[in-house]
N, C-alpha and C positions, 0 to 999 in steps of 0.2 A: 512548560505546563499550561494548561489551558485557564488557570485561575479560578477553577470551579470546584466546589466540594463534592465530588461524585460519590465518595464514600457514604456521606450523609443522605444523598439522594438514593441510593441503593437501598439503604436501610428503610427509607420512607417507601420506597416502591414494595419491598417485601412485606412491610407491615400494613399496607392499605391496598395495594392492587390484587385483585382477585385473578389467580391464574387460569380458572375455568372461563372467566370473561375474555381475558386475552387469547387464549387458544381458541375458544368457542367462536370468536370473530373472525378467525382464519380458516378453521375447518369444522366440520360438523361433529359434534359430541354427542354421545348418547348416554343416559344414565345406567350405571351397572353397579348394584350393590351400594357401597359407600362412596364409589368414585365414578369416573366417566371413561368412556371407550371410544376409539375411533380407529379407522384405517390409517396407518402412519404417513404422515406428509413427507418423511424422509427416505422412504423406499417402497416399492411397489408391492402390494399384498391384497388379497381377497377377504381373508378372515381378519377382523380388527385385532390387533395386539398392542395398540397404543394406548396407554393408560394414564389418566391424569388424576392426582389427588388433591382435592381442594384444601383438605385440612393440613396436608403437609407441604403444599405449594411446591409440588414436584411433579415431573412427567417422566414416563420411561416406556421405551418401546420394547416389548418382549421378542420382536423379530429381528431388529437390527441393532438393539442395544443402545440406541440414541437416549439421553436422559438429560435431565437438568431442571433449573427452576425457570421462573417466568422470563428473566432477562436472557438465559441461555436460549429460550424458545425463540424469542424475538430476534436475537443474533442470527440463529440458524435458519429460521424461516424466512426472514427477509434479508439474509446475506449481509448483515452490519457488522461493524467492529463493536467492541464492547461499549464504548463511549457513546456512539450513534444509537445503540440500543436503549441505553438509559436515557437519553435525550428524547427518543421517540415515546417511550412509556411516560415520561415526565409531562411531555406535551400533551399527551392524550388524556391524563388522568389529573392534570392541573397541579402537578408537584413542582415546587420551586427548587432550582439547584442554586444552593447559595454560592455567592462570590467569595473567593479567598484571594483577592487580588493583592499581589506585592508589587514592588517598584517596577519590575520587569514587565508584569501583566499590564499595569496602567500604561507604560510606554507603549506596548503593542496596541492596545485599545485605541491610544491616541493616533497611531499610525493607521490602523484599519479605517478609523473615521476619516482620516485625512483622504486616503484613498478612495474611500466611498464617495466623498464630496467631489473629488476630481473625476471619478467615473460619471457621476450625475452631470457636471459640467461639460465633459467632452460629449456626452449623448445628446444633451440638450443642444448643443452647438450643430450636431449632425441633423437633428430630427425636427427642429423648430423653425427653420428658415431655409431658403435656398442657399446651397454651398457647394464648393468643389468636392467635399468629401462625399456627399451623398451622391452627386452626379458620378463620382469614380466608382463607388461601390455598386451604383445601379448598373454602371457599364460593365462591371465584373459579374453581373448576373445575379446579385443578391437582392432579395425582396424586402421591403420595409419590415415585414414580421420577423425575418432573420436577423436583421440589424438590431431590432428591439429584443430578440430572444438571447442574442450573445452580449447585448449592451454596447455594440460598437459605436464609436464616437468620432469626433473630428475636432482639430483645433486648427484655427486660421492662421494667418501670417502675423498677427498682432503679437506683440513681445510680452505683454503683462497681464492679458486677459485672465488666465488661471490664477496667477499670483494675486491680483487684485481681489478676485472673487474668494479665495480660500483664506487670505490674511483678514478680510473683512468678516469672514465667519469664525475667526479666532484660532486658525492654524498657525502655529508658531514658524518662525524662519528657518530653525535648524531642522524642523520635521520636513519641510518642503525640500531642503537641500539633501537630507539624508535619503529621501524617498526617490530622489531624481526628478521631482516634479519642477524644480527650479534649479537655476545656476546663478552664480554671482559674479558681478564684474564691476569694479571700482566702488564696491560697497552698496551695488543696487542689485536687486533681484529681477530676474527675467524667466519668462516659460522656457522650460527645456525642450518641450514638444511643441513644434510649430509647423504648420503646413503639412500635417499628416493626419491619415484615418488611425484611429486608435482602438487596439483590442485589449480590453481589461482582462488580466489575468486573475481567474477566481479559483481559489482552492475548493477541495471537495466539501469543505463545511460552509461554503457560500460566502467566504470573506475575499474582498478585493485585495490583491497582495502586491500587484504591480501591473505594468502596461507594457504593451509593444506598438510602437507607432511606425506606420509604413509611409514613406514620402509619396506625395502625389507629383508625378513627373519625375524628371531627372533630378539628380542631388545624391549627395552621400552623408551619412550612410543610408542605404535603402531602408534598414530597418533600425529603429533606435529602440532599445529595451531598458526598462528599469533596472538600475543597479541592485545589487544584493543589499539587504537591509534586515533589521530585526524581525521582519514579517515575511520576508520573500527570499527564498534560497532555490535557485533554479533547480537544483538536483533532486529536490524533494516534490516538485509539482510538474504537472502535464496540463497543457492548454486544452480546455474543453470537457475535461473529465467530469467537472461538476455538473455538466449537461448531460453527460452521455453515459454515466455509470450505470444507470438502470438498464439502458439498452445492452451495454456489455454484459451485464449479469443474464439478461434475457436471451441474448444470442449465444452466449458461451464463450465469446472470444472478442478481443479488442483489435481494431485496426489502427496501427500507430504509423501517423504521417509526419512529415517534417514542418510543415508551415500552418500558420494561422488559417489561411485562405484555403488550403487543402481540407482542413478540418472543417471549416464553416460550410464550404461547398458540398462536401460529402453528406454532412448532416442535412442540409437544406434539400439534397436530392432524395433523402430518405434512407441513407446509410447512417444511422445513428451512433453505432457502436464504434466511435472514432476518437481519438485524441491526438494532440501534437506535442512534440518534445521541447517546446518554448525555445526554439533556436540554439539548442546546445546538444552536445553528444549525449546519447543516452546513458543514464547513470544507474548504479546498482539500487539507489533509493527510489528512482522512478519504477524500476523493475518491480520492486517490493509492493509499491503503491498499486501498480496493475494487477499483482497477484491477489490482492484483496478482492478483486471483482471477477476475475477468470484466470484460467491457466493456460489459455491459448491465445497467442498473439499472431497477427498477421503484419509484418512490416512492409509498408508501401511507401518507400521513400522515392525521390526523384530519380530519374534513370541515368543522369549525368554522373561523372566521376565522383563528385563529392558525395551524391546520394548512395552510390554503390559502396564507397569506403564507410560511410555512415552505417549502412545496413549490415556490413561485415563486422564491425565493432558491436553493433547492438545485438547480432546474434549470440555472440559469446556472453554479453551482459545478461541477456534474457535467460539464456540456457543456464547459466551458473546460479540464477534465482529460482531454477527448478521449473521454468515456463517452457512449453512447446511452441516452437517458432516456425513459421512459414514466411516466405519472402515473395512479394509480387512486384514485378517490374510492369508498369503500364506500356503498351506497345505502340500506342498512337496518340502522342502527346507528351510533353515533358515531365508533367507532374499529374497527380490524382486530380488536381482542380480542373485542369485543362481537359483531361479525359472524360470526367463525369458530365461536365457541361456539353462536351461534344457528343457523347454517346448515351448517357443517361444512367439510372440506377441499376436497370436489368442487365445491360451490358457490362457494367462494372462487376456486378455479382457473378455473372457468367464468366467473365475473365478471371476473377478470383478463384472461382471453383476449378477452373481449368488450368491455370498457370501458376497459382501460389505454390511454391514447392518447399520442401523442408530445408531449414536452414544450413543443414550440412551439405545438401545437394546443391544449394544456391553457392556455398563457399567454393565446392569443388568445380563448378561450372565457371566461375569467375577465374579461378586457378587455371583452368584449361586455356583460357584466352592468352595467358602469358607465355605459352610454350607452343612450339611447332611440334605435335606429336608424331609427325612423319619423320622427324630427325631423332636418331636414336639417343644422342646425347642429351638433348632437351627432354626426349621421352622418360629417360631415367631420371633427371632431375624433377620432372613433374611426378613420377610415382614416388619419390622421396617426400616431397611436400606433401602428396596425398596422404602418406603413411602418418605424417605429423598430424594432419587433421583428424585422421581416424583414431590416433592414439588418445586424443582428447575426448572421446566418447566413452560411455559406459561399456562394459563387456559385451551386453546383449546387443547395442546399437553398432559396435565395433564389429561383431560377428556379421550381422546383417550387411553392413557396407562393405566388408571384405569380400563377401560372396557376390555382392552386386557389381562392385568395381573390377574384381578380378575378371568376370565375364566380359564386362564392357571394354576393358583396356587389354584384353588378351594375355593375361598374366596368371600364373597358377595361384590358387588360394594360399598354398604353403609359402610361396614366395613373398606375397604380400603380407601375410600374416607375420613372417619373420622381420619384414622391413618395419612393420608396425611395432613389434616388440623392441627392436633396436633403435627406433627412432628417439631423438632427443627432445621431441616435442614435449611440453608439459601436459600432463593429463588434468585439465581443468575440472572435469567432471568429478573428481575426487575431492575438490576443495570443500570442507564442510561449510554448510551455510548456518550462520550464528543465529540463534533464537533471541530476539531481544525480549527482556522482561518488560511487559507493558504496564506502565504506570497505572492504568485505569482498569486494571483486570484483577480485582482482589477475588480470592477464593471463597471468603466468607464476609458477612457484613458485621458480625460481632466485633466488639473492641478488642485489639491485638492483646495477647497474654504478655506477661513479663517474659516468658520463655521465647515467644515469637519475636518480640523486640530484641532480646539478647542476641538470637541468631541473625536477625537482620543487621544489627550493629557489627557483629563479628565479620560478617561476610563482606560489608563495605570496608571495614578495616583491612581485610585480607586482600580485597581487590585492589585498593590503593597501594598496598605493599608489593603484592604480585599480580599485575593486570591480567596475565593469562588465565587466572581463575575465572574471569569474566565469561569466557566461552563455555566453561564447564558448568556454570550456574545457570545457563540458558534454558535448561530443562526444568528449572524450578522457579518459574515466575511467582509462585505463592510465597517465596522466601521473603519477599519485601512487603510488608504490612501496613506500614504507616504512610501517610500522604508524602511526608518528607522522604522516607526511603525510596518510594517509588519514583519520586521526581529526580532524585540524585541518581539511581541506577539507570533510569532512562537517559540522563545526561550523559553518564559514562558511555553508553552505547554509540553516542554521537561522536565521541572522541577516541574511541579505541580501534585500533587496527593492527593486525599482524602481531599481536601479543604486546603491543606498546599503548600506553595510555598518555595523552598529551594533559597532563594535569594541571598546567598553567591555563590552557585553553578552557578546560572543565571549569575550573574555579571561576574564571572571568564570566562564564555563561551562566552559572548558577543564580538564582535570585538570592537576596540577602538572607531570607529565611532558611533556604536550602545549604548556603555556605556556612551559617552559624551551625546547623545541624551536623554537617560534615566535619567541621573543626572540632566540635564537641566529642564525636566518635574518635578522631584522630588522637585527641587529647586524653580520652578515658580509656580506650582499649588498648591495652599492653599485651603483646603476644610473645611467646618464646621464640626459639630459633626454628623449631619444626612447624613451619606454616602449613606444610601438607597435612600434618595429623590434625591441626586446628580446622583446616578446610573439611576434612573427612568427617570430623566429629560433627560439624554443621550439617553436612549432608546426610549424616546417620539420623540426626533429629527430624530433618525434613521428611526423610522415608517413613520414620515412625509415625509422624503426623498424617502423612499420606494413608498409611495402613489404617489408622484410627478413622480417618474420614470415609475410607472405602467400607469399613465395617457398619458405619452410621448408614451409608448408601445402600448396602445390602439389605439392611433391616428395613429400610424404606421400600425397596423393591419388593421384598417378600410380603410386606404387609399390603402392598398394592395388588399383588397377585391374587388376592381374595375377591377382587372385582371382576376378575376375568370370567368370561363364559367358560364353560366346562371344556368345550371343543378347542378353546384357544390356549388352555393351561398346559404348559410343557413341564411335567414333574421332573423330567431328567435336568432340565435347565435349573429349576429350584434347588435340586439336590447338589448340583454343582456349586451354586451360590452358597450354600450351607457349608459345604466343605471348604470352599475358598475362605469363608469367614472364620471357620475353625483354625485354619493354617495361619491366617493373619493374627488372630488372637494369640497363638503359640508363639509366633515370632516376635511380637511386640512385648510379650512377658519375658522372652529370652533375652532381649536387648535391654530391658528395664533393670 
């Protein structure tokens, strides 16, 4: 958890921030009756159908159906997650987000501060006097502006410069050791990074979480990276995304490269929608992070065997996360860094437009290299492998590629289709993507009712007893209404996999407050043998609450329709809403 009371901040926003001011600063609103109208910013239209109610703090588009409160608008319009939208509004309107820091949060803040001081030390060493690091990076074509923009630094050959500086500033020994900034020998600390240029790794919230150091000249290891710690887990972060996320949103896709220098060089050349995978194989968590900003990815890894293998793995990871993937191999230079320095931005973009191919086609092209298709025996083996690749696709994709490759390789569609159906390859496209209940995404800002808290406690207890319930509750993020409940269920998501929950790891990861909360639930909530019935009872209550919320929403929309110009009013739509409301009321009465 972030250690901040976002629920209180949300209440303050909705009680003090005027929705008309916020939306009016983004789009042009015109007074209409008791409300305001505009052309919808979320779909193309000529006649205004986007209505804003100042008194209700609510907006609704009668064209595309998009609606919500002031926070929802900021999320949608600026493409932010919930927490970032709250922080943006708080910053703009002088609202304080109260700290609720527990022991684990204090530890993380201490680590962030130590990393921040280390980053400043490294950058000062690079920028304030002549040194090998600056000469090396200049020789690689990086400008002083780029070095400053990415906070790139340097550490000399001396053994205790960083340790001496940070300990003088109050950083504790165990912090230096856990963050990998120092090592210990014979009871004495010394700098872990020496004789290297330093790339600070900064998360999308602007916190320095780790470092990558490239040695200058010969030596091993070529790259030395921070170990994982309380603030740095490689699988959750991408290098450079803190700088490039706006460009990724603007361009509609991200270019994913392997190395720090690839990322920095492309950005400097003007290709700003780029990030790197921090020297690790692409992970599902990194794919989910990318998906927050764009649904299309271009993998541009090195053209050597390691890069090809990384791309093949990356294709599967990205596709499973629901992302569209293309792959680009640069054809003149071993990596993107070398290519763009040699040919420039326009040539790189032209190459990408011409030669970036869908991930499936890339996999098939690589597969072709392993077989001599003129040899019938090898050709048959290739077609069986091809069938396995196609089997992993959705039915529509599979049909398209069956048609494509049957023509290309001179085999009938029927034969290839039967081979696909008989293939033993796993159909990864049918693996469900779990929805994580986001801890910072409350449906309402009012205090949770006793009924809501009872449902939350029941669900947490049920998930601890039968972890597979976690996947089924993913569609109900509003089920968790207290700060502690949201924190616990978010942690469950980190330790749940394939129907199993590592409860020991979960409890070790929880803050003291969250652990007490979970222990009380496990002690208080006693369930019978029929866990499925108890679970379905909880879902029934949640569905009933959803219907009640929808009834309120329909009432607000109908009230707002009074502000519409006559030519924009769709009476048929209003009638449908009234009928929907009546059905919801009847159903809720029937279940009460």
